[in-house]
C-alpha positions as a Markdown table, in Angstrom:
| # | Residue | x | y | z |
|---|---|---|---|---|
| 1 | Met | 54.0 | 15.3 | 164.8 |
| 2 | Pro | 52.0 | 16.9 | 162.4 |
| 3 | Asn | 53.7 | 17.5 | 159.1 |
| 4 | Lys | 54.7 | 21.4 | 158.7 |
| 5 | Lys | 52.7 | 23.4 | 156.0 |
| 6 | Thr | 55.1 | 24.3 | 153.0 |
| 7 | Ile | 54.6 | 28.0 | 151.9 |
| 8 | Lys | 54.8 | 28.0 | 147.9 |
| 9 | Thr | 56.7 | 31.1 | 146.3 |
| 10 | Glu | 56.1 | 32.2 | 142.9 |
| 11 | Lys | 59.2 | 32.1 | 140.6 |
| 12 | Thr | 60.2 | 35.5 | 139.0 |
| 13 | Gln | 60.5 | 35.2 | 135.6 |
| 14 | Val | 64.2 | 36.0 | 134.1 |
| 15 | Arg | 64.0 | 38.9 | 131.3 |
| 16 | Pro | 65.1 | 37.1 | 128.0 |
| 17 | Lys | 68.1 | 38.7 | 126.3 |
| 18 | Thr | 66.7 | 38.0 | 122.7 |
| 19 | Asp | 64.2 | 40.7 | 121.4 |
| 20 | Leu | 60.7 | 39.4 | 119.9 |
| 21 | Lys | 59.7 | 40.0 | 116.4 |
| 22 | Thr | 56.2 | 41.0 | 115.5 |
| 23 | Glu | 54.7 | 41.9 | 112.2 |
| 24 | Val | 54.2 | 45.7 | 110.9 |
| 25 | Tyr | 51.0 | 46.6 | 108.8 |
| 26 | Asn | 50.4 | 49.5 | 106.7 |
| 27 | Leu | 47.5 | 51.7 | 106.6 |
| 28 | Ser | 45.7 | 49.0 | 104.3 |
| 29 | Gly | 46.1 | 46.3 | 106.7 |
| 30 | Glu | 48.7 | 44.6 | 104.7 |
| 31 | Ile | 52.0 | 43.2 | 106.2 |
| 32 | Val | 54.8 | 45.3 | 105.1 |
| 33 | Gly | 57.9 | 44.1 | 107.1 |
| 34 | Lys | 58.9 | 42.8 | 110.7 |
| 35 | Leu | 60.1 | 44.6 | 113.9 |
| 36 | Ser | 62.0 | 43.6 | 116.9 |
| 37 | Leu | 60.4 | 44.5 | 119.9 |
| 38 | Pro | 62.5 | 44.8 | 123.2 |
| 39 | Gly | 62.0 | 41.5 | 125.1 |
| 40 | Glu | 62.4 | 43.7 | 128.5 |
| 41 | Ile | 59.1 | 45.4 | 127.8 |
| 42 | Phe | 57.2 | 42.8 | 125.7 |
| 43 | Ala | 58.2 | 39.6 | 127.4 |
| 44 | Val | 57.3 | 40.3 | 131.1 |
| 45 | Lys | 55.1 | 37.8 | 133.1 |
| 46 | Gly | 53.4 | 39.8 | 136.0 |
| 47 | Ser | 51.0 | 39.0 | 138.8 |
| 48 | Asn | 47.5 | 39.9 | 139.1 |
| 49 | His | 48.2 | 41.5 | 142.7 |
| 50 | Leu | 50.5 | 43.9 | 141.1 |
| 51 | Leu | 48.2 | 44.9 | 138.5 |
| 52 | Ala | 45.2 | 45.3 | 140.9 |
| 53 | Gln | 47.8 | 47.5 | 143.0 |
| 54 | Ala | 48.8 | 49.7 | 140.0 |
| 55 | Val | 45.3 | 50.6 | 138.9 |
| 56 | Arg | 44.0 | 51.0 | 142.6 |
| 57 | Val | 46.8 | 53.7 | 142.9 |
| 58 | Tyr | 46.1 | 55.3 | 139.5 |
| 59 | Gln | 42.2 | 55.7 | 140.6 |
| 60 | Ala | 43.5 | 57.1 | 143.9 |
| 61 | Asn | 45.1 | 59.5 | 142.6 |
| 62 | Lys | 42.7 | 60.9 | 140.0 |
| 63 | Arg | 40.4 | 61.5 | 143.0 |
| 64 | Leu | 40.3 | 65.6 | 144.0 |
| 65 | Gly | 39.0 | 64.8 | 147.5 |
| 66 | Thr | 36.9 | 68.3 | 147.5 |
| 67 | His | 33.7 | 66.9 | 149.0 |
| 68 | Asp | 32.7 | 68.8 | 152.2 |
| 69 | Ser | 29.7 | 68.8 | 154.3 |
| 70 | Lys | 28.5 | 71.3 | 156.7 |
| 71 | Thr | 28.3 | 70.5 | 160.3 |
| 72 | Arg | 25.7 | 72.0 | 162.8 |
| 73 | Ser | 28.2 | 75.1 | 163.3 |
| 74 | Glu | 28.6 | 75.8 | 159.5 |
| 75 | Val | 24.6 | 75.8 | 159.0 |
| 76 | Val | 22.9 | 79.0 | 158.8 |
| 77 | Gly | 20.1 | 79.3 | 161.4 |
| 78 | Ser | 19.1 | 80.8 | 164.3 |
| 79 | Thr | 20.6 | 80.5 | 167.6 |
| 80 | Arg | 17.8 | 80.7 | 170.0 |
| 81 | Lys | 16.5 | 78.0 | 171.8 |
| 82 | Ile | 13.5 | 76.2 | 170.2 |
| 83 | Tyr | 11.4 | 75.9 | 173.1 |
| 84 | Arg | 11.9 | 75.8 | 176.8 |
| 85 | Gln | 13.9 | 73.1 | 178.6 |
| 86 | Lys | 11.5 | 71.7 | 180.7 |
| 87 | Gly | 7.5 | 71.3 | 181.0 |
| 88 | Thr | 6.8 | 70.3 | 177.3 |
| 89 | Gly | 6.8 | 66.6 | 177.6 |
| 90 | Arg | 9.1 | 66.4 | 174.6 |
| 91 | Ala | 13.0 | 66.1 | 174.3 |
| 92 | Arg | 15.3 | 68.7 | 175.2 |
| 93 | His | 16.6 | 70.6 | 172.1 |
| 94 | Gly | 18.7 | 73.7 | 172.0 |
| 95 | Ser | 19.5 | 74.5 | 168.5 |
| 96 | Ile | 17.5 | 74.0 | 165.2 |
| 97 | Thr | 20.7 | 73.4 | 163.1 |
| 98 | Ala | 21.2 | 70.0 | 165.0 |
| 99 | Pro | 21.7 | 66.9 | 163.0 |
| 100 | Ile | 18.4 | 65.7 | 164.0 |
| 101 | Phe | 16.4 | 68.3 | 162.4 |
| 102 | Val | 15.7 | 68.7 | 158.4 |
| 103 | Gly | 18.0 | 71.4 | 157.3 |
| 104 | Gly | 20.5 | 71.0 | 160.0 |
| 105 | Gly | 24.1 | 69.9 | 160.1 |
| 106 | Val | 25.5 | 66.7 | 158.8 |
| 107 | Ala | 26.8 | 64.4 | 161.5 |
| 108 | His | 30.0 | 62.5 | 160.6 |
| 109 | Gly | 29.9 | 64.0 | 156.9 |
| 110 | Pro | 32.7 | 63.9 | 154.3 |
| 111 | His | 35.3 | 66.6 | 154.3 |
| 112 | Pro | 38.2 | 67.5 | 152.2 |
| 113 | Arg | 40.9 | 65.0 | 152.2 |
| 114 | Asp | 44.1 | 63.8 | 150.0 |
| 115 | Tyr | 43.4 | 60.2 | 148.6 |
| 116 | Ser | 46.8 | 60.0 | 146.8 |
| 117 | Leu | 49.0 | 57.0 | 147.1 |
| 118 | Thr | 52.5 | 56.3 | 146.0 |
| 119 | Leu | 53.8 | 53.2 | 144.0 |
| 120 | Pro | 57.5 | 52.7 | 143.6 |
| 121 | Gln | 58.9 | 53.5 | 139.9 |
| 122 | Lys | 60.0 | 49.9 | 139.6 |
| 123 | Met | 56.5 | 48.5 | 140.4 |
| 124 | Lys | 54.8 | 50.8 | 137.7 |
| 125 | Lys | 56.9 | 49.8 | 135.1 |
| 126 | Ala | 56.7 | 46.3 | 135.9 |
| 127 | Ala | 53.0 | 46.4 | 135.9 |
| 128 | Leu | 52.9 | 48.5 | 132.6 |
| 129 | Phe | 55.4 | 46.1 | 131.1 |
| 130 | Ala | 53.2 | 43.3 | 132.1 |
| 131 | Val | 50.1 | 44.3 | 130.5 |
| 132 | Leu | 51.7 | 45.2 | 127.4 |
| 133 | Ser | 53.2 | 41.5 | 127.2 |
| 134 | Asp | 49.9 | 40.2 | 127.7 |
| 135 | Lys | 48.6 | 42.3 | 124.7 |
| 136 | Leu | 50.9 | 41.1 | 122.3 |
| 137 | His | 50.8 | 37.5 | 123.3 |
| 138 | Asn | 46.9 | 37.7 | 123.1 |
| 139 | Gly | 47.3 | 39.1 | 119.6 |
| 140 | Ser | 45.5 | 42.3 | 120.6 |
| 141 | Leu | 48.7 | 44.7 | 119.8 |
| 142 | Lys | 49.4 | 45.6 | 116.2 |
| 143 | Val | 52.4 | 47.8 | 115.2 |
| 144 | Val | 51.4 | 50.3 | 112.3 |
| 145 | Arg | 53.7 | 52.2 | 109.8 |
| 146 | Gly | 52.6 | 55.2 | 108.0 |
| 147 | Phe | 50.0 | 56.8 | 110.6 |
| 148 | Glu | 52.2 | 60.1 | 110.8 |
| 149 | Lys | 51.1 | 60.5 | 107.2 |
| 150 | Ile | 47.4 | 60.2 | 107.5 |
| 151 | Ala | 45.0 | 62.7 | 106.1 |
| 152 | Leu | 43.3 | 65.1 | 108.4 |
| 153 | Lys | 40.0 | 63.6 | 108.1 |
| 154 | Thr | 37.7 | 61.1 | 110.3 |
| 155 | Lys | 36.5 | 59.4 | 107.2 |
| 156 | Ile | 39.9 | 58.3 | 106.6 |
| 157 | Met | 40.5 | 57.2 | 110.1 |
| 158 | Asn | 37.6 | 55.1 | 110.2 |
| 159 | Glu | 38.6 | 53.0 | 106.7 |
| 160 | Thr | 42.0 | 52.6 | 108.7 |
| 161 | Leu | 40.6 | 50.8 | 111.7 |
| 162 | Asn | 38.3 | 48.8 | 109.2 |
| 163 | Asn | 41.3 | 47.8 | 107.1 |
| 164 | Leu | 43.0 | 46.8 | 110.5 |
| 165 | Lys | 40.1 | 44.8 | 111.5 |
| 166 | Phe | 39.5 | 46.8 | 114.6 |
| 167 | Asn | 36.3 | 48.2 | 113.9 |
| 168 | Glu | 34.3 | 45.5 | 112.2 |
| 169 | Glu | 30.4 | 45.2 | 113.1 |
| 170 | Thr | 31.3 | 42.4 | 115.9 |
| 171 | Lys | 33.7 | 44.9 | 117.5 |
| 172 | Lys | 32.1 | 48.1 | 117.5 |
| 173 | Lys | 31.8 | 48.5 | 121.2 |
| 174 | Glu | 35.2 | 47.6 | 121.9 |
| 175 | Asn | 37.9 | 50.4 | 122.7 |
| 176 | Ile | 40.9 | 51.1 | 120.7 |
| 177 | Leu | 44.0 | 52.7 | 122.2 |
| 178 | Leu | 46.3 | 54.5 | 119.4 |
| 179 | Ile | 49.6 | 54.9 | 120.6 |
| 180 | Thr | 51.6 | 57.8 | 119.3 |
| 181 | Ser | 55.3 | 58.7 | 119.2 |
| 182 | Glu | 54.3 | 62.5 | 119.7 |
| 183 | Asn | 51.4 | 64.8 | 119.7 |
| 184 | Leu | 50.5 | 64.8 | 115.9 |
| 185 | Lys | 47.7 | 67.3 | 114.9 |
| 186 | Asn | 46.5 | 65.4 | 111.9 |
| 187 | Ile | 46.0 | 61.9 | 114.2 |
| 188 | Ile | 44.5 | 63.9 | 117.1 |
| 189 | Leu | 42.1 | 65.7 | 114.7 |
| 190 | Ser | 40.8 | 62.9 | 112.5 |
| 191 | Gly | 40.4 | 60.5 | 115.4 |
| 192 | Arg | 38.8 | 62.6 | 118.3 |
| 193 | Asn | 35.2 | 62.1 | 117.0 |
| 194 | Ile | 35.3 | 58.4 | 117.0 |
| 195 | Asp | 33.7 | 57.1 | 119.9 |
| 196 | Asn | 35.8 | 53.7 | 120.6 |
| 197 | Leu | 39.3 | 55.4 | 119.9 |
| 198 | Thr | 41.6 | 56.9 | 122.2 |
| 199 | Ile | 44.8 | 58.6 | 121.2 |
| 200 | Glu | 47.8 | 58.5 | 124.0 |
| 201 | Asn | 51.5 | 59.5 | 123.6 |
| 202 | Val | 53.7 | 56.8 | 124.3 |
| 203 | Lys | 55.5 | 58.9 | 127.4 |
| 204 | Leu | 52.2 | 59.0 | 129.2 |
| 205 | Leu | 51.1 | 55.3 | 129.2 |
| 206 | Asn | 50.1 | 53.7 | 132.3 |
| 207 | Thr | 48.4 | 50.4 | 133.5 |
| 208 | Leu | 45.0 | 51.9 | 133.8 |
| 209 | Lys | 44.9 | 53.4 | 130.3 |
| 210 | Val | 46.2 | 50.4 | 128.5 |
| 211 | Ile | 44.2 | 47.4 | 130.8 |
| 212 | Ser | 41.0 | 49.9 | 130.0 |
| 213 | His | 41.4 | 49.2 | 126.5 |
| 214 | Arg | 40.6 | 45.9 | 124.5 |
| 215 | Asn | 43.0 | 46.6 | 121.3 |
| 216 | Leu | 46.4 | 48.7 | 120.9 |
| 217 | Leu | 47.6 | 50.3 | 117.8 |
| 218 | Leu | 51.4 | 51.2 | 118.2 |
| 219 | Met | 52.9 | 53.3 | 115.8 |
| 220 | Glu | 56.5 | 52.2 | 114.2 |
| 221 | Glu | 57.8 | 55.3 | 115.5 |
| 222 | Ala | 56.9 | 55.0 | 119.1 |
| 223 | Val | 58.7 | 51.7 | 120.0 |
| 224 | Pro | 62.2 | 53.4 | 120.1 |
| 225 | Val | 60.7 | 56.3 | 122.3 |
| 226 | Leu | 58.9 | 53.5 | 124.6 |
| 227 | Ala | 62.3 | 52.0 | 125.1 |
| 228 | Ser | 64.4 | 55.1 | 125.4 |
| 229 | His | 61.7 | 56.6 | 127.7 |
| 230 | Phe | 61.3 | 53.5 | 130.1 |
| 231 | Leu | 64.5 | 51.6 | 130.1 |
| 232 | Ser | 67.3 | 54.6 | 129.5 |
| 233 | Gln | 67.4 | 55.6 | 133.2 |
| 234 | Asn | 68.3 | 51.8 | 134.1 |
| 235 | Lys | 70.9 | 51.5 | 131.6 |
| 236 | Gln | 72.5 | 54.6 | 132.5 |
| 237 | Lys | 72.4 | 53.8 | 136.2 |
| 238 | Leu | 74.1 | 50.3 | 135.3 |
| 239 | Leu | 76.3 | 51.9 | 132.9 |
| 240 | Ser | 77.4 | 54.4 | 135.4 |
| 241 | Gly | 77.9 | 51.7 | 138.2 |
| 242 | Ile | 80.2 | 49.8 | 136.0 |
| 243 | Ser | 82.2 | 52.8 | 134.9 |
| 244 | Thr | 82.6 | 54.0 | 138.7 |
| 245 | Lys | 83.8 | 50.5 | 139.5 |
| 246 | Lys | 86.3 | 50.2 | 136.9 |
| 247 | Glu | 87.8 | 53.7 | 137.9 |
| 248 | Lys | 88.0 | 52.5 | 141.3 |
| 249 | Val | 89.8 | 49.3 | 140.3 |
| 250 | Val | 92.3 | 51.7 | 138.2 |
| 251 | Lys | 93.0 | 54.1 | 141.3 |
| 252 | Lys | 93.3 | 51.1 | 143.7 |
| 253 | Ser | 96.0 | 49.5 | 141.2 |
| 254 | Ala | 97.7 | 52.9 | 140.7 |
| 255 | Ser | 97.8 | 53.7 | 144.6 |
| 256 | Thr | 99.4 | 50.3 | 145.1 |
| 257 | Lys | 102.0 | 50.8 | 142.8 |
| 258 | Asn | 102.9 | 54.2 | 144.2 |
| 259 | Arg | 103.2 | 52.6 | 147.4 |
| 260 | Ser | 105.4 | 49.9 | 146.5 |
| 261 | Ala | 107.7 | 52.4 | 144.5 |
| 262 | Lys | 107.9 | 54.7 | 147.8 |
| 263 | Lys | 108.9 | 51.6 | 149.9 |
| 264 | Glu | 113.0 | 51.2 | 149.3 |
| 265 | Ile | 114.8 | 49.0 | 151.3 |
| 266 | Lys | 116.8 | 51.0 | 153.8 |
| 267 | Pro | 120.7 | 49.6 | 154.2 |
| 268 | Thr | 121.3 | 47.9 | 157.5 |
| 269 | Lys | 123.5 | 49.6 | 159.7 |
| 270 | Lys | 127.1 | 48.3 | 160.2 |
| 271 | Leu | 127.9 | 47.3 | 163.5 |
| 272 | Lys | 131.2 | 48.9 | 165.0 |
| 273 | Ala | 133.8 | 46.7 | 165.8 |
| 274 | Lys | 134.2 | 46.5 | 169.6 |
| 275 | Lys | 138.1 | 47.5 | 170.4 |
């Protein structure tokens, strides 16, 4: 008997309970402290298949699907017969708007359609966490303090990127994604004219946006916002599930006590003695 083929299954990595620690930089590029990052976001191992699926969904949802081509019935043209049916020695034709003629309709052309795809929220978050974890592991992510106080000048923003060694001569063409905690006017106006810099709100992050940039700059204030925005719902569900379970147990215990209290031993009837 031939040996049966064994199918190898990938082991899912358990999320670590302890938090990660990373260095915090100031605008001059100096290390000013350390910050603990949630391991549920920055210590996740994802698969290439999941990342490719997430990117495909984001790109498909960007398509408008408004392309359209005219058929032979929509093209403006005369409806008379071009020439008589028989006797010319040529193929028979009835309309000048047929697809075979120049200026006629298009056969099997594109028409408006919906390209949007859906992806479960758990898969979206897993893909995003996997990309952020990979950036941190490769040293392409830096946490910066003091970005909210930066002056509204493009020159100062360029100097800051040079201090953080993200805009050197060898790395001019590498894209940088600056993740902010909120829409700050001074950061947006001072960095909008820099070609290789993209500014994004932490609540609007997605896998395609992160994976299309080589380096990431994360504001220190954006870390708690990232954790609360992407993890609070799951924690609330878990806490609500635990509380409902406790309530059910308390109700059950109270109902059993009431039942036991209601049950009383009825006195047995005495049998009358026969005369």
